[in-house]
C-alpha positions in Angstrom: -7.1 -17.6 -3.5 -9.1 -20.6 -4.4 -11.8 -19.8 -7.3 -12.7 -23.3 -7.8 -16.4 -23.4 -8.9 -17.1 -20.1 -7.5 -18.6 -19.2 -10.6 -21.1 -22.4 -10.2 -21.7 -20.9 -6.4 -22.7 -17.4 -7.5 -23.4 -17.9 -11.4 -25.1 -14.9 -12.4 -26.7 -16.6 -15.4 -29.4 -17.8 -13.6 -32.6 -15.5 -13.7 -32.6 -13.1 -10.9 -36.6 -13.2 -11.3 -36.6 -16.7 -10.0 -34.9 -16.2 -6.9 -36.5 -15.3 -3.9 -35.3 -12.2 -1.8 -33.6 -14.6 1.0 -31.7 -16.0 -2.1 -30.9 -12.8 -4.1 -29.4 -11.5 -0.5 -27.6 -14.9 0.3 -26.0 -14.4 -3.7 -25.2 -10.9 -2.9 -23.3 -11.9 0.4 -21.1 -14.5 -2.0 -20.4 -12.0 -4.3 -19.4 -9.5 -1.9 -17.1 -12.3 -0.2 -15.8 -12.8 -3.5 -15.0 -9.5 -4.4 -13.0 -9.1 -1.0 -10.9 -12.5 -1.9 -9.9 -10.8 -5.2 -8.9 -7.5 -3.5 -6.5 -9.5 -1.2 -4.9 -11.2 -4.0 -4.3 -8.2 -5.9 -1.8 -7.4 -3.3 1.8 -9.1 -2.7 2.6 -10.8 0.5 5.4 -8.1 1.3 2.9 -5.4 0.6 0.3 -7.0 3.2 3.0 -7.3 5.6 4.1 -3.8 5.2 0.5 -2.4 5.9 0.1 -4.8 8.8 3.0 -3.4 10.2 2.2 0.5 9.2 -1.5 -0.1 11.2 0.1 -2.0 14.2 2.7 0.9 14.7 0.0 3.2 14.0 -2.8 2.1 16.7 -0.1 1.1 19.4 1.0 5.1 19.6 -2.2 6.2 19.4 -2.9 4.0 22.6 0.1 5.2 24.3 -0.6 8.8 23.6 -4.3 8.3 24.5 -5.5 9.5 21.3 -8.4 8.0 18.8 -7.0 6.1 16.0 -10.3 6.0 13.9 -11.4 8.2 13.0 -8.2 10.4 13.2 -8.0 14.2 14.0 -5.4 16.6 12.1 -3.9 17.0 15.0 -3.1 13.5 16.1 -2.1 12.5 12.5 0.3 15.7 12.6 1.6 14.4 15.7 2.0 10.8 14.9 4.1 11.6 11.3 6.4 14.0 13.5 7.2 11.4 16.0 8.2 9.0 13.2 10.4 11.9 11.6 11.7 12.2 15.1 12.3 8.5 15.5 14.1 8.2 12.2 11.8 6.6 9.9 12.5 7.3 5.6 10.0 9.7 3.9 8.8 6.9 1.8 7.9 4.7 5.0 5.9 7.9 6.5 4.2 8.3 3.3 3.3 4.6 2.9 1.7 5.0 6.5 -0.2 7.8 5.4 -1.6 5.7 2.5 -2.2 2.9 5.3 -4.2 4.9 7.4 -6.0 6.8 4.3 -7.2 3.1 3.2 -8.3 2.3 6.8 -10.4 5.1 7.4 -11.9 4.8 3.5 -13.0 1.3 4.5 -14.5 2.1 7.7 -16.5 4.6 5.9 -14.7 8.0 7.6 -14.1 11.1 5.4 -10.2 11.3 5.0 -8.9 14.2 3.5 -5.7 15.4 2.8 -6.1 19.1 5.0 -3.7 22.0 4.8 -2.0 21.1 8.1 -1.6 17.8 7.2 -0.4 18.4 3.9 2.1 20.9 5.1 3.5 18.4 7.7 4.3 15.8 4.8 5.6 18.7 2.4 7.9 19.6 5.5 9.0 16.1 6.2 9.9 15.5 2.6 12.4 18.7 2.8 13.8 17.6 5.9 14.1 14.2 5.5 14.5 14.2 1.3 12.4 11.9 -0.6 15.5 10.1 -2.2 17.0 7.6 -0.1 20.7 6.8 0.2 21.2 3.6 -0.9 23.7 1.0 -0.2 26.6 1.5 -2.3 26.7 -0.5 -5.6 29.5 -3.5 -6.3 30.5 -2.5 -9.5 32.4 -5.1 -12.1 36.0 -3.8 -11.0 35.0 -4.3 -7.3 33.4 -8.1 -7.8 36.7 -8.8 -9.8 38.5 -7.8 -6.5 36.0 -9.8 -4.3 36.4 -13.0 -6.5 40.1 -12.8 -6.6 40.4 -13.0 -3.2 38.7 -16.1 -2.9 40.8 -19.0 -3.3 40.2 -21.1 -6.5 40.0 -24.5 -4.9 37.6 -27.3 -4.3 36.4 -26.2 -1.0 32.8 -26.0 -1.1 32.5 -22.7 0.7 34.6 -20.9 -1.6 32.9 -22.7 -4.6 29.8 -21.7 -3.2 30.7 -17.9 -2.6 32.5 -17.3 -6.0 29.2 -18.6 -7.5 26.8 -17.0 -5.5 28.7 -13.5 -5.9 29.0 -14.1 -9.9 25.5 -15.5 -10.6 23.9 -12.8 -8.2 25.6 -10.0 -10.0 25.7 -11.0 -13.5 21.7 -12.2 -13.2 20.8 -8.7 -11.5 18.0 -10.8 -9.5 16.8 -9.9 -6.2 18.2 -11.8 -3.2 14.2 -13.3 -2.7 14.5 -14.5 -6.3 17.9 -16.0 -5.7 16.9 -18.2 -2.9 14.0 -19.1 -4.5 15.5 -20.5 -7.6 15.8 -24.5 -8.5 17.8 -26.3 -10.3 14.9 -27.1 -12.2 14.8 -23.1 -13.1 18.1 -23.1 -15.0 19.0 -24.6 -18.6 22.6 -24.7 -19.9 22.7 -23.7 -23.7 25.7 -23.4 -26.0 25.8 -19.5 -25.3 25.2 -19.6 -21.8 22.7 -20.1 -19.0 19.1 -19.4 -19.4 16.9 -18.7 -16.1 13.3 -19.0 -15.4 12.0 -16.9 -12.6 8.9 -18.3 -11.9 7.7 -15.4 -9.7 9.1 -11.8 -8.7 8.4 -8.5 -7.0 7.2 -6.7 -10.1 5.4 -9.9 -11.2 2.7 -10.3 -9.1 0.4 -12.3 -11.5 3.2 -14.9 -11.6 3.5 -14.8 -15.5 7.4 -15.5 -14.9 10.2 -14.3 -17.6 13.3 -15.7 -18.8 16.7 -13.9 -18.6 20.0 -15.1 -20.0 23.4 -14.9 -18.3 26.1 -15.5 -20.8 29.9 -16.9 -20.7 32.5 -14.9 -19.5 35.5 -13.8 -21.0 37.8 -14.7 -18.3 37.4 -18.4 -16.6 38.1 -17.0 -13.0 34.9 -14.4 -13.4 32.6 -16.4 -15.3 29.3 -16.9 -14.1 28.6 -20.0 -16.3 31.7 -21.9 -15.2 31.2 -20.9 -11.6 27.6 -22.7 -11.6 28.9 -25.8 -13.5 31.4 -26.1 -10.7 28.9 -25.7 -7.9 26.5 -28.1 -9.6 29.3 -30.6 -9.6 30.9 -30.1 -6.4 27.7 -30.2 -4.4 26.0 -32.9 -6.2 22.7 -30.8 -6.3 20.2 -32.3 -9.2 17.1 -31.0 -8.1 15.7 -28.2 -5.6 17.2 -25.1 -4.2 20.3 -24.2 -6.0 21.3 -22.0 -3.3 22.0 -23.9 0.1 24.2 -23.4 3.2 27.6 -25.2 3.9 28.2 -26.2 7.2 31.6 -26.0 8.9 32.4 -29.3 8.0 32.0 -28.4 4.4 29.0 -30.3 3.6 26.2 -28.8 1.8 22.9 -28.7 3.9 19.4 -30.0 2.5 17.6 -26.8 3.1 17.4 -23.8 0.9 19.5 -20.7 1.8 17.8 -17.9 3.7 17.9 -14.2 2.0 19.6 -12.6 4.7 22.7 -15.2 4.2 23.4 -13.5 0.7 23.8 -10.4 2.8 26.2 -11.7 5.3 28.2 -13.5 2.6 28.6 -10.3 0.5 29.6 -8.5 3.7 32.1 -11.2 4.8 34.0 -10.5 1.5 33.7 -6.9 1.6 35.3 -7.0 4.8 37.9 -9.1 3.8 38.8 -6.3 0.6 39.3 -3.7 3.7 35.9 -2.2 3.0 33.2 -1.2 5.4 30.8 -3.7 5.4 28.0 -1.4 6.3 28.0 0.4 3.2 27.0 -2.6 1.2 24.1 -5.4 1.3 23.0 -7.6 -0.6 21.1 -5.3 -3.3 24.8 -4.1 -4.1 25.0 -6.5 -6.4 22.0 -5.9 -8.3 22.7 -2.2 -8.1 26.2 -2.8 -9.3 25.4 -4.5 -12.3 22.6 -1.6 -13.2 25.5 1.0 -12.6 28.2 -0.7 -14.3 25.7 -1.5 -17.4 24.6 2.4 -17.6 28.4 3.6 -17.6 29.2 1.1 -20.4 26.4 2.9 -22.3 23.7 -0.2 -22.4 20.6 0.7 -23.4 18.2 0.8 -20.7 15.7 -1.4 -22.6 18.4 -4.1 -22.5 19.1 -3.3 -18.7 15.2 -3.8 -17.9 15.2 -6.9 -19.6 17.9 -8.4 -17.4 16.5 -6.6 -13.9 12.9 -6.8 -14.6 12.3 -3.0 -13.7 9.3 -1.9 -15.4 10.6 2.0 -16.1 13.7 3.7 -15.7 12.8 5.4 -12.5 14.8 2.9 -10.3 17.7 3.0 -13.0 18.0 6.5 -12.6 18.3 6.0 -8.5 21.0 3.4 -8.8 23.0 5.5 -10.9 21.9 8.7 -9.2 20.6 10.3 -13.0 24.4 10.4 -14.3 23.7 11.1 -17.9 25.2 8.1 -19.3 24.5 7.2 -23.2 22.6 4.8 -24.4 23.9 3.8 -28.0 25.7 0.5 -27.6 25.9 -2.8 -25.6 29.3 -3.9 -24.8 30.4 -6.5 -22.3 30.5 -5.8 -18.9 34.1 -6.8 -18.1 33.7 -10.5 -16.4 
């Protein structure tokens, strides 16, 4: 949002009594535009994309079924949500769609109440589908070590990159979007390990940033710090993106790796270990860190400091509410 000199454009320090009716209306219009800009900036780009997708899906369905989308009747909404359920959408996606449609009605000045019939449909979907979603299997410490052990310890850039990606991705517990956006300038080498500065993350929409630490491991072959140092040395990367593609000639590409590549790389090594790759995804590294930490009694506030979670709700989801004790913070086995 561009706020340069906007205070000057709509300065409220001027005396309203000195303005004409036309000037007052112009000022009001400018203020309304600024309110809209502030509202737009309050939501992350991913959230806005999800809302747009929800709305486009809903209006397309209404056109196909010859239903009026705005204002919508209870019958239209009930049929739409039932159709989403039949197609196989997650309960959380359906509830988000409801929120999107409700917001559209509010902005258009149409009343939107959760009537008994609509409420019964939503509650019924929760019971049928289950609000809790089955996530991917976590890559816990023992599985991570197994994956690392099957990657040759040599100077092949692809092997060096993959070892580093798995070890760093797990130890940092960063989201894949955070990993691919990481730059060399964001990482500092200290005596105790690496200090990583995250410029912005999913739960940090104000871009305040945060710091996380990655300590040296007990074993050279599974140490994320040594893996980072070897990758930087062998790749010759001195600035810009840390994670990059490696072509078939074992040359490091200049472009930044995309987020889906992390998913592909992990699945490749999961398959090589004889496991079903469809059971795992890029988020399995992050989930595996949380699961392992909780199983080893690491306090929740320590885990949250690493993962960036603002509450323990997601930690409970990762570990399926297992009653782990939280009284010490041992190492996680690397």
